[in-house]
RODO-2510 file (C-alpha; in nm, 4 decimals, decimal comma):
residues 275
     n   res          X          Y          Z
     1     m    17,6143    21,7575    -8,7392
     2     s    17,9835    21,7615    -8,8322
     3     a    18,1235    22,0399    -9,0453
     4     p    18,1537    21,9572    -9,4152
     5     k    18,4996    21,8404    -9,5221
     6     r    18,7137    22,0812    -9,7162
     7     q    19,0052    22,0057    -9,9467
     8     k    19,3230    21,9775    -9,7334
     9     s    19,4912    22,2545    -9,9189
    10     v    19,3759    22,5028   -10,1850
    11     k    19,7110    22,6856   -10,1898
    12     d    19,7870    22,5941   -10,5500
    13     v    19,4353    22,5808   -10,6807
    14     p    19,3529    22,8754   -10,9143
    15     y    19,0624    23,0940   -10,8401
    16     e    18,7647    23,1021   -11,0706
    17     l    18,5727    23,4271   -11,1107
    18     i    18,2284    23,3706   -11,2594
    19     y    18,0859    23,7017   -11,3916
    20     w    17,9096    23,8505   -11,6910
    21     p    18,1123    23,9635   -11,9903
    22     g    18,0652    24,3077   -12,1447
    23     n    18,1273    24,5513   -11,8565
    24     p    18,3299    24,5706   -11,5331
    25     g    18,0314    24,5486   -11,3013
    26     r    18,0628    24,4121   -10,9472
    27     g    18,3069    24,1605   -11,0627
    28     e    18,5622    24,4332   -11,1053
    29     f    18,5998    24,4712   -10,7291
    30     v    18,7099    24,1099   -10,7053
    31     r    18,9319    24,1343   -11,0241
    32     l    19,1316    24,4226   -10,8833
    33     a    19,2159    24,2201   -10,5696
    34     l    19,3201    23,9223   -10,7790
    35     e    19,5262    24,1370   -11,0121
    36     e    19,7017    24,3316   -10,7401
    37     a    19,7962    24,0050   -10,5685
    38     g    19,9166    23,8521   -10,8945
    39     a    19,6887    23,5564   -10,8216
    40     d    19,6327    23,2703   -11,0634
    41     y    19,2687    23,2974   -11,1696
    42     t    19,0339    23,2411   -11,4626
    43     d    18,7514    23,4791   -11,5514
    44     t    18,4348    23,3769   -11,7409
    45     a    18,4169    23,7258   -11,8847
    46     h    18,7112    23,6379   -12,1013
    47     i    18,6299    23,2780   -12,1800
    48     e    18,4386    23,1690   -12,4939
    49     k    18,0825    23,0944   -12,3880
    50     g    18,1749    23,1950   -12,0348
    51     v    17,8275    23,3411   -12,0006
    52     d    17,6939    22,9842   -12,0035
    53     q    17,8781    22,9210   -11,6798
    54     v    17,7188    23,2226   -11,5241
    55     l    17,3707    23,1146   -11,6418
    56     a    17,4288    22,7589   -11,5111
    57     q    17,4858    22,8906   -11,1680
    58     i    17,1831    23,1169   -11,1468
    59     r    16,9233    22,9137   -11,3320
    60     g    16,6188    22,8160   -11,1378
    61     e    16,6960    22,4426   -11,1636
    62     n    17,0248    22,4876   -10,9811
    63     i    16,9888    22,3663   -10,6157
    64     g    17,3649    22,3709   -10,5332
    65     d    17,5691    22,0660   -10,4262
    66     d    17,6433    21,8737   -10,1045
    67     n    17,8163    22,1730    -9,9464
    68     n    17,7317    22,4869   -10,1444
    69     p    17,3871    22,6402   -10,1697
    70     p    17,3119    22,7886   -10,5098
    71     p    17,4134    23,1577   -10,5608
    72     l    17,1535    23,4139   -10,6432
    73     a    17,3616    23,6283   -10,8706
    74     p    17,7263    23,6900   -10,9748
    75     p    17,9971    23,7763   -10,8937
    76     i    18,0675    23,4127   -10,7864
    77     l    18,4056    23,2756   -10,6783
    78     r    18,4997    22,9156   -10,6965
    79     h    18,8150    22,8004   -10,5047
    80     g    18,8599    22,4310   -10,4785
    81     d    18,5356    22,2883   -10,3412
    82     l    18,4199    22,6242   -10,2158
    83     l    18,1668    22,8339   -10,4111
    84     i    18,0658    23,1684   -10,2662
    85     s    17,8922    23,4749   -10,3862
    86     q    17,8285    23,8388   -10,2779
    87     t    18,1160    24,0920   -10,3481
    88     p    18,2013    24,1780    -9,9920
    89     n    18,1802    23,8146    -9,8897
    90     i    18,4236    23,7140   -10,1659
    91     l    18,6640    23,9883   -10,0667
    92     l    18,6350    23,8858    -9,7017
    93     y    18,7599    23,5411    -9,8129
    94     l    19,0282    23,6659   -10,0523
    95     g    19,1691    23,9466    -9,8376
    96     p    19,3790    23,7440    -9,5900
    97     r    19,4703    23,4893    -9,8542
    98     l    19,6016    23,7502   -10,0968
    99     g    19,7757    23,9614    -9,8380
   100     l    19,5363    24,2413    -9,8752
   101     v    19,4670    24,2935    -9,5018
   102     p    19,7230    24,3293    -9,2232
   103     p    19,8171    23,9837    -9,0780
   104     a    19,6222    23,8716    -8,7786
   105     d    19,9118    23,6717    -8,6276
   106     g    20,2655    23,7595    -8,5348
   107     e    20,4355    24,0103    -8,3123
   108     d    20,2594    24,3057    -8,4760
   109     g    19,9443    24,1067    -8,5673
   110     d    19,6091    24,2878    -8,5923
   111     a    19,3389    24,0288    -8,5142
   112     d    19,0588    24,2790    -8,5812
   113     a    19,1945    24,4286    -8,9054
   114     l    18,9819    24,2144    -9,1280
   115     y    18,6623    24,3399    -8,9794
   116     r    18,7666    24,7048    -8,9959
   117     v    18,8656    24,6683    -9,3569
   118     n    18,5437    24,4931    -9,4312
   119     a    18,3470    24,7827    -9,2772
   120     l    18,5211    25,0271    -9,4994
   121     t    18,4532    24,8115    -9,7941
   122     l    18,0848    24,7720    -9,7183
   123     t    18,0545    25,1505    -9,6771
   124     a    18,2180    25,2208   -10,0134
   125     l    17,9997    24,9617   -10,1864
   126     d    17,6839    25,1033   -10,0222
   127     g    17,7400    25,4662   -10,1056
   128     l    17,9495    25,4726   -10,4131
   129     s    17,8256    25,1587   -10,5935
   130     n    17,4772    25,0613   -10,4872
   131     e    17,3510    25,4184   -10,4608
   132     v    17,4993    25,5048   -10,8041
   133     h    17,3169    25,2082   -10,9531
   134     d    16,9949    25,3434   -10,7874
   135     c    17,0420    25,6786   -10,9716
   136     h    16,9486    25,5127   -11,3044
   137     h    16,7182    25,2443   -11,1612
   138     p    16,5406    25,4202   -10,8654
   139     i    16,2092    25,2467   -10,8922
   140     a    16,2758    24,8913   -11,0156
   141     v    16,5738    24,6970   -11,1582
   142     s    16,3233    24,5142   -11,3872
   143     l    16,2264    24,8396   -11,5556
   144     y    16,4270    25,0067   -11,8259
   145     y    16,5933    25,3381   -11,7459
   146     e    16,3637    25,4975   -12,0078
   147     d    16,0657    25,3898   -11,7924
   148     q    16,1844    25,5876   -11,4836
   149     k    16,3805    25,8883   -11,6271
   150     e    16,1928    26,1513   -11,4251
   151     e    16,2548    25,9598   -11,1004
   152     a    16,6188    25,8959   -11,2037
   153     l    16,6781    26,2668   -11,2419
   154     r    16,5329    26,3361   -10,9049
   155     k    16,7440    26,0555   -10,7445
   156     s    17,0537    26,1828   -10,9203
   157     r    17,0041    26,5338   -10,7963
   158     d    16,9940    26,4123   -10,4435
   159     f    17,2913    26,1903   -10,4865
   160     v    17,5048    26,4666   -10,6314
   161     k    17,3954    26,7237   -10,3817
   162     n    17,3848    26,5173   -10,0647
   163     r    17,4996    26,1586   -10,0842
   164     l    17,8210    26,1966   -10,2942
   165     p    17,9670    26,4653   -10,0640
   166     k    17,8625    26,2579    -9,7627
   167     f    18,0618    25,9537    -9,8646
   168     l    18,3615    26,1497   -10,0078
   169     g    18,3678    26,3490    -9,6870
   170     y    18,3584    26,0303    -9,4830
   171     f    18,6513    25,8603    -9,6531
   172     e    18,8435    26,1914    -9,6369
   173     r    18,7910    26,1743    -9,2572
   174     v    18,9028    25,8102    -9,2534
   175     i    19,2297    25,8875    -9,4313
   176     t    19,3027    26,1817    -9,2056
   177     g    19,2388    25,9758    -8,8937
   178     k    19,5078    25,8032    -8,6923
   179     a    19,3929    25,4511    -8,7781
   180     s    19,4785    25,5050    -9,1420
   181     g    19,8418    25,5224    -9,0533
   182     d    20,1082    25,6673    -9,2889
   183     g    20,0565    25,7218    -9,6583
   184     p    19,7443    25,7484    -9,8637
   185     w    19,5714    25,4300    -9,7403
   186     l    19,2454    25,3781    -9,5459
   187     y    19,3812    25,1479    -9,2773
   188     g    19,6987    25,0492    -9,1094
   189     g    19,9491    25,2410    -9,3317
   190     r    19,9225    24,9807    -9,6067
   191     l    19,7130    24,8957    -9,9052
   192     t    19,4143    24,6724    -9,8336
   193     y    19,1347    24,5505   -10,0482
   194     a    18,9202    24,8371    -9,9133
   195     d    19,1551    25,0737   -10,1010
   196     l    19,1037    24,8825   -10,4189
   197     v    18,7220    24,8906   -10,3679
   198     l    18,7246    25,2646   -10,3063
   199     f    18,9430    25,3172   -10,6176
   200     q    18,7011    25,1286   -10,8432
   201     a    18,4001    25,3006   -10,6873
   202     i    18,5568    25,6447   -10,7500
   203     d    18,6508    25,5459   -11,1020
   204     g    18,3020    25,4291   -11,1701
   205     v    18,1435    25,7470   -11,0297
   206     k    18,3858    25,9517   -11,2421
   207     f    18,2445    25,7801   -11,5418
   208     a    17,8845    25,8165   -11,4393
   209     f    17,8968    26,1711   -11,3010
   210     p    18,2083    26,3394   -11,4491
   211     n    18,0815    26,6932   -11,3791
   212     a    18,0184    26,6227   -11,0105
   213     m    18,3450    26,4394   -10,9693
   214     s    18,5474    26,7041   -11,1467
   215     a    18,3977    26,9645   -10,9119
   216     a    18,4716    26,7487   -10,6113
   217     q    18,8325    26,6977   -10,7177
   218     t    18,9090    27,0572   -10,8072
   219     s    18,7490    27,1854   -10,4834
   220     g    19,0387    27,0359   -10,2871
   221     k    18,7993    26,9322   -10,0148
   222     y    18,8647    26,5625   -10,0767
   223     a    19,2340    26,5797   -10,1663
   224     h    19,3279    26,2621    -9,9689
   225     v    19,0570    26,0572   -10,1359
   226     f    19,1850    26,1463   -10,4811
   227     e    19,5392    26,0961   -10,3685
   228     l    19,4418    25,7419   -10,2842
   229     y    19,2778    25,6982   -10,6123
   230     d    19,5961    25,8069   -10,7986
   231     a    19,8154    25,5908   -10,5722
   232     v    19,6176    25,2792   -10,6565
   233     k    19,6157    25,3655   -11,0225
   234     e    19,9929    25,3903   -11,0323
   235     r    20,0626    25,0578   -10,8544
   236     p    20,2550    24,8449   -11,1131
   237     k    20,0208    24,5533   -11,1361
   238     i    19,7090    24,7649   -11,1330
   239     k    19,8599    24,9984   -11,3898
   240     e    19,9385    24,7107   -11,6205
   241     y    19,5951    24,5640   -11,5718
   242     l    19,4135    24,8881   -11,6516
   243     a    19,6071    24,9233   -11,9696
   244     s    19,5342    24,5631   -12,0783
   245     e    19,2379    24,4048   -12,2660
   246     r    19,1314    24,2440   -11,9429
   247     r    19,0040    24,5731   -11,8172
   248     q    18,6553    24,6122   -11,9742
   249     n    18,4954    24,9449   -12,0778
   250     y    18,2014    25,0783   -11,8825
   251     s    17,8688    25,0318   -12,0490
   252     q    17,5239    24,9244   -11,9220
   253     g    17,6363    24,8017   -11,5754
   254     i    17,6408    24,9648   -11,2325
   255     y    17,8112    25,2761   -11,3613
   256     r    17,6323    25,4385   -11,6587
   257     h    17,6707    25,7808   -11,8058
   258     y    17,3503    25,9563   -11,9077
   259     p    17,4203    26,3231   -12,0008
   260     e    17,0846    26,4359   -11,8629
   261     l    17,1835    26,2976   -11,5196
   262     d    17,5368    26,4333   -11,5216
   263     l    17,4682    26,7279   -11,2916
   264     a    17,7050    26,9863   -11,1604
   265     t    17,7492    26,9880   -10,7797
   266     g    17,6428    27,2581   -10,5389
   267     d    17,8580    27,3597   -10,2537
   268     m    18,0078    27,0632   -10,0812
   269     p    18,0733    27,0569    -9,7016
   270     q    18,4264    27,1166    -9,5939
   271     p    18,5768    26,8257    -9,3960
   272     t    18,6772    26,9433    -9,0511
   273     v    18,9896    26,7272    -9,0084
   274     t    19,3176    26,7600    -9,1956
   275     k    19,6174    26,5395    -9,1950
***
């Protein structure tokens, strides 16, 4: 069977982000990449009746088209005749096209950079996004938070005590390692989409668990992680975006703040490597 034909060029075709309105959610990881790159894109979160486009993609009757299987859930990216879903998969597609990974070709090309950046991205999404979501929905996504409050408190205790320092400590080690290169970035001495993902994950956890994150930051044990966070926040295009109406407020998405879950941290392990 021959491979499906693609458009000859999608260079000048705008990206279409298909995501829920009302909170940053998982779509925000994609938005930050598009914003940092100054890409031409549309976003259903800011289009009248944009939610209808989301629902059209995920309804049970949708069986896809000749080339694209139906997506299960947003975020969804359309680019020309390509329709893909899953946050890290979308970023894997966008990264090289938006210049958010080191180039694979050329005299100083890094053919394996994309996979290393993707691994860092997957780790951040696992520990500082998916696990945070599980703190308020530890039993079932189909149940309301109010139906699992006792279990949510137990999960949040473990996250704050064990999982949060584990992942902050890991990224502190990454930044202090040789492969991160110069500056505050995770890989190759330059900003990649993994840095944008880590920024958004930290920002979300700061909203969900301000006590824990305040303790983590003031401890000084994860200084390089928070330096990266501040460096991303001050990038001109990101700074402009964060101050704009395009940046949505947190609400009932991945990152939620429940005062009863906002626990103070215990002692956090000291990273063993410094830069």
